[in-house]
N, CA and C atoms as a LAMMPS dump frame, in Angstrom:
ITEM: TIMESTEP
0
ITEM: NUMBER OF ATOMS
261
ITEM: BOX BOUNDS ff ff ff
-5.0000000000000000e+02 5.0000000000000000e+02
-5.0000000000000000e+02 5.0000000000000000e+02
-5.0000000000000000e+02 5.0000000000000000e+02
ITEM: ATOMS id mol type element x y z
1 1 1 N 456.71 -398.255 -137.163
2 1 2 C 455.829 -397.891 -136.059
3 1 3 C 456.151 -398.757 -134.84
4 2 1 N 456.313 -398.148 -133.696
5 2 2 C 456.66 -398.85 -132.474
6 2 3 C 455.404 -399.423 -131.817
7 3 1 N 455.503 -400.665 -131.372
8 3 2 C 454.362 -401.303 -130.712
9 3 3 C 454.207 -400.747 -129.307
10 4 1 N 452.986 -400.557 -128.901
11 4 2 C 452.71 -400.12 -127.539
12 4 3 C 451.757 -401.099 -126.893
13 5 1 N 451.89 -401.256 -125.611
14 5 2 C 451.011 -402.149 -124.868
15 5 3 C 449.77 -401.396 -124.44
16 6 1 N 448.67 -402.04 -124.586
17 6 2 C 447.4 -401.493 -124.123
18 6 3 C 446.751 -402.537 -123.238
19 7 1 N 445.684 -402.174 -122.606
20 7 2 C 444.976 -403.124 -121.74
21 7 3 C 444.537 -404.352 -122.54
22 8 1 N 444.224 -404.161 -123.821
23 8 2 C 443.754 -405.271 -124.647
24 8 3 C 444.893 -406.194 -125.07
25 9 1 N 446.102 -405.649 -125.238
26 9 2 C 447.212 -406.459 -125.746
27 9 3 C 448.181 -406.892 -124.663
28 10 1 N 448.057 -406.373 -123.465
29 10 2 C 448.989 -406.686 -122.397
30 10 3 C 448.892 -408.158 -122.017
31 11 1 N 450.029 -408.832 -122.056
32 11 2 C 450.05 -410.246 -121.686
33 11 3 C 451.462 -410.627 -121.285
34 12 1 N 451.649 -411.863 -120.916
35 12 2 C 452.973 -412.313 -120.517
36 12 3 C 453.895 -412.451 -121.717
37 13 1 N 453.405 -412.284 -122.937
38 13 2 C 454.264 -412.391 -124.107
39 13 3 C 454.919 -411.061 -124.449
40 14 1 N 454.592 -410.017 -123.759
41 14 2 C 455.167 -408.697 -124.006
42 14 3 C 456.444 -408.566 -123.174
43 15 1 N 457.553 -409.1 -123.702
44 15 2 C 458.79 -409.204 -122.933
45 15 3 C 459.459 -407.881 -122.595
46 16 1 N 459.18 -406.823 -123.338
47 16 2 C 459.862 -405.551 -123.091
48 16 3 C 459.006 -404.554 -122.333
49 17 1 N 457.831 -404.929 -121.95
50 17 2 C 456.895 -404.017 -121.305
51 17 3 C 457.02 -404.103 -119.787
52 18 1 N 457.275 -402.964 -119.103
53 18 2 C 457.373 -403.013 -117.639
54 18 3 C 456.046 -403.338 -116.974
55 19 1 N 454.958 -403.225 -117.719
56 19 2 C 453.642 -403.518 -117.162
57 19 3 C 453.212 -404.955 -117.445
58 20 1 N 454.159 -405.817 -117.785
59 20 2 C 453.83 -407.218 -118.059
60 20 3 C 453.247 -407.85 -116.807
61 21 1 N 452.13 -408.517 -116.949
62 21 2 C 451.444 -409.122 -115.808
63 21 3 C 452.135 -410.406 -115.362
64 22 1 N 452.38 -410.505 -114.081
65 22 2 C 452.875 -411.755 -113.507
66 22 3 C 451.748 -412.462 -112.767
67 23 1 N 450.734 -411.718 -112.369
68 23 2 C 449.547 -412.281 -111.715
69 23 3 C 448.326 -411.641 -112.368
70 24 1 N 447.659 -412.428 -113.2
71 24 2 C 446.506 -411.888 -113.925
72 24 3 C 445.292 -411.676 -113.025
73 25 1 N 445.089 -412.537 -112.057
74 25 2 C 443.916 -412.412 -111.176
75 25 3 C 443.891 -411.059 -110.46
76 26 1 N 445.044 -410.675 -109.924
77 26 2 C 445.108 -409.467 -109.112
78 26 3 C 445.827 -408.319 -109.815
79 27 1 N 446.12 -408.514 -111.121
80 27 2 C 446.707 -407.46 -111.949
81 27 3 C 448.017 -406.912 -111.383
82 28 1 N 448.89 -407.806 -110.923
83 28 2 C 450.195 -407.402 -110.4
84 28 3 C 451.195 -407.488 -111.544
85 29 1 N 451.901 -406.392 -111.779
86 29 2 C 452.838 -406.337 -112.889
87 29 3 C 454.23 -406.807 -112.49
88 30 1 N 455.023 -407.116 -113.493
89 30 2 C 456.41 -407.513 -113.26
90 30 3 C 457.176 -406.386 -112.581
91 31 1 N 456.898 -405.151 -112.978
92 31 2 C 457.572 -404 -112.377
93 31 3 C 457.326 -403.939 -110.866
94 32 1 N 456.098 -404.151 -110.452
95 32 2 C 455.755 -404.145 -109.021
96 32 3 C 456.484 -405.29 -108.305
97 33 1 N 456.479 -406.456 -108.917
98 33 2 C 457.144 -407.609 -108.312
99 33 3 C 458.649 -407.377 -108.18
100 34 1 N 459.286 -406.877 -109.233
101 34 2 C 460.729 -406.662 -109.189
102 34 3 C 461.113 -405.597 -108.165
103 35 1 N 460.301 -404.556 -108.054
104 35 2 C 460.577 -403.534 -107.025
105 35 3 C 460.484 -404.133 -105.632
106 36 1 N 459.468 -404.972 -105.413
107 36 2 C 459.319 -405.613 -104.106
108 36 3 C 460.497 -406.54 -103.821
109 37 1 N 460.934 -407.29 -104.817
110 37 2 C 462.071 -408.187 -104.619
111 37 3 C 463.355 -407.406 -104.345
112 38 1 N 463.481 -406.234 -104.962
113 38 2 C 464.678 -405.412 -104.757
114 38 3 C 464.692 -404.708 -103.407
115 39 1 N 463.532 -404.381 -102.865
116 39 2 C 463.482 -403.547 -101.664
117 39 3 C 463.08 -404.279 -100.39
118 40 1 N 462.51 -405.468 -100.534
119 40 2 C 462.075 -406.219 -99.355
120 40 3 C 462.805 -407.547 -99.307
121 41 1 N 462.889 -408.127 -98.176
122 41 2 C 463.544 -409.422 -98.03
123 41 3 C 462.521 -410.539 -98.263
124 42 1 N 462.092 -410.686 -99.518
125 42 2 C 461.105 -411.703 -99.852
126 42 3 C 461.817 -412.992 -100.214
127 43 1 N 461.479 -414.072 -99.525
128 43 2 C 462.171 -415.337 -99.746
129 43 3 C 461.237 -416.475 -100.144
130 44 1 N 459.939 -416.202 -100.189
131 44 2 C 458.989 -417.249 -100.54
132 44 3 C 457.825 -416.662 -101.333
133 45 1 N 457.092 -417.54 -101.971
134 45 2 C 455.892 -417.113 -102.691
135 45 3 C 454.895 -416.511 -101.701
136 46 1 N 454.847 -417.06 -100.515
137 46 2 C 453.963 -416.529 -99.476
138 46 3 C 454.322 -415.075 -99.148
139 47 1 N 455.619 -414.772 -99.077
140 47 2 C 456.062 -413.385 -98.856
141 47 3 C 455.593 -412.475 -99.992
142 48 1 N 455.727 -412.963 -101.218
143 48 2 C 455.28 -412.181 -102.374
144 48 3 C 453.787 -411.908 -102.27
145 49 1 N 453.013 -412.925 -101.909
146 49 2 C 451.557 -412.762 -101.761
147 49 3 C 451.232 -411.69 -100.727
148 50 1 N 451.901 -411.745 -99.592
149 50 2 C 451.639 -410.79 -98.518
150 50 3 C 451.957 -409.348 -98.916
151 51 1 N 453.071 -409.162 -99.621
152 51 2 C 453.553 -407.808 -99.884
153 51 3 C 453.09 -407.205 -101.206
154 52 1 N 452.732 -408.044 -102.181
155 52 2 C 452.313 -407.503 -103.481
156 52 3 C 450.898 -407.913 -103.868
157 53 1 N 450.405 -408.974 -103.264
158 53 2 C 449.103 -409.511 -103.649
159 53 3 C 449.208 -410.556 -104.743
160 54 1 N 450.324 -410.589 -105.463
161 54 2 C 450.502 -411.563 -106.539
162 54 3 C 450.433 -412.974 -105.98
163 55 1 N 449.712 -413.837 -106.662
164 55 2 C 449.619 -415.227 -106.254
165 55 3 C 448.557 -415.51 -105.219
166 56 1 N 447.797 -414.516 -104.856
167 56 2 C 446.798 -414.684 -103.805
168 56 3 C 445.416 -415.022 -104.362
169 57 1 N 445.342 -415.222 -105.683
170 57 2 C 444.058 -415.554 -106.318
171 57 3 C 443.978 -417.043 -106.605
172 58 1 N 444.04 -417.381 -107.884
173 58 2 C 443.875 -418.775 -108.306
174 58 3 C 445.141 -419.611 -108.123
175 59 1 N 446.253 -418.996 -107.829
176 59 2 C 447.576 -419.603 -107.607
177 59 3 C 448.243 -420.129 -108.882
178 60 1 N 447.689 -419.866 -110.041
179 60 2 C 448.284 -420.336 -111.297
180 60 3 C 449.66 -419.719 -111.54
181 61 1 N 449.952 -418.575 -110.954
182 61 2 C 451.222 -417.889 -111.187
183 61 3 C 452.308 -418.288 -110.195
184 62 1 N 452.024 -419.17 -109.268
185 62 2 C 453.01 -419.521 -108.242
186 62 3 C 454.31 -420.04 -108.831
187 63 1 N 454.234 -420.846 -109.883
188 63 2 C 455.453 -421.37 -110.503
189 63 3 C 456.272 -420.219 -111.093
190 64 1 N 455.608 -419.263 -111.723
191 64 2 C 456.287 -418.091 -112.291
192 64 3 C 456.923 -417.253 -111.186
193 65 1 N 456.206 -417.043 -110.092
194 65 2 C 456.737 -416.267 -108.971
195 65 3 C 457.966 -416.955 -108.374
196 66 1 N 457.926 -418.271 -108.279
197 66 2 C 459.058 -419.043 -107.756
198 66 3 C 460.282 -418.837 -108.649
199 67 1 N 460.067 -418.761 -109.975
200 67 2 C 461.194 -418.538 -110.895
201 67 3 C 461.838 -417.177 -110.643
202 68 1 N 461.024 -416.164 -110.383
203 68 2 C 461.578 -414.842 -110.064
204 68 3 C 462.405 -414.916 -108.786
205 69 1 N 461.906 -415.608 -107.768
206 69 2 C 462.663 -415.768 -106.523
207 69 3 C 463.967 -416.519 -106.771
208 70 1 N 463.902 -417.587 -107.555
209 70 2 C 465.095 -418.379 -107.84
210 70 3 C 466.129 -417.555 -108.594
211 71 1 N 465.682 -416.729 -109.52
212 71 2 C 466.61 -415.865 -110.266
213 71 3 C 467.286 -414.88 -109.328
214 72 1 N 466.546 -414.331 -108.374
215 72 2 C 467.123 -413.365 -107.433
216 72 3 C 468.141 -414.02 -106.52
217 73 1 N 467.874 -415.232 -106.07
218 73 2 C 468.812 -415.897 -105.165
219 73 3 C 470.017 -416.441 -105.916
220 74 1 N 469.903 -416.628 -107.226
221 74 2 C 471.02 -417.123 -108.032
222 74 3 C 472.01 -416.019 -108.376
223 75 1 N 471.603 -414.746 -108.203
224 75 2 C 472.508 -413.647 -108.504
225 75 3 C 473.65 -413.648 -107.508
226 76 1 N 474.885 -413.472 -107.991
227 76 2 C 476.015 -413.463 -107.056
228 76 3 C 475.953 -412.246 -106.14
229 77 1 N 476.32 -412.468 -104.906
230 77 2 C 476.368 -411.365 -103.949
231 77 3 C 477.587 -410.506 -104.271
232 78 1 N 477.409 -409.222 -104.254
233 78 2 C 478.543 -408.34 -104.542
234 78 3 C 479.389 -408.195 -103.286
235 79 1 N 480.659 -408.332 -103.456
236 79 2 C 481.607 -408.183 -102.358
237 79 3 C 482.203 -406.8 -102.404
238 80 1 N 482.473 -406.196 -101.283
239 80 2 C 483.12 -404.886 -101.288
240 80 3 C 484.505 -404.982 -101.913
241 81 1 N 484.852 -403.975 -102.638
242 81 2 C 486.167 -403.915 -103.262
243 81 3 C 487.231 -403.847 -102.173
244 82 1 N 488.361 -404.581 -102.329
245 82 2 C 489.403 -404.536 -101.29
246 82 3 C 489.932 -403.13 -101.061
247 83 1 N 489.944 -402.301 -102.099
248 83 2 C 490.453 -400.948 -101.932
249 83 3 C 489.514 -400.075 -101.107
250 84 1 N 488.243 -400.519 -100.971
251 84 2 C 487.282 -399.743 -100.204
252 84 3 C 487.12 -400.261 -98.775
253 85 1 N 487.751 -401.358 -98.475
254 85 2 C 487.612 -401.955 -97.151
255 85 3 C 488.32 -401.096 -96.112
256 86 1 N 487.718 -400.944 -94.939
257 86 2 C 488.382 -400.182 -93.875
258 86 3 C 489.624 -400.911 -93.386
259 87 1 N 490.596 -400.182 -93.009
260 87 2 C 491.866 -400.772 -92.546
261 87 3 C 491.921 -400.725 -91.039
């Protein structure tokens, strides 16, 4: 039987669930945060707060939000393939 997440079981320990909460106060999910990081130029926890609401409550999730930002900035920038470069 496959496990499913429900409102009662949803927590930060559900590593495979797109609805994993990153901010419990304001019910902001990891999916919402990752979409915002992918589509907006968010560079600080303050930016995340403004655009998603995450971290705007008790601030307990700020360290977690910072880790998401650090992971995004640690990703290597993709360079255009030389064969695709204009001549």
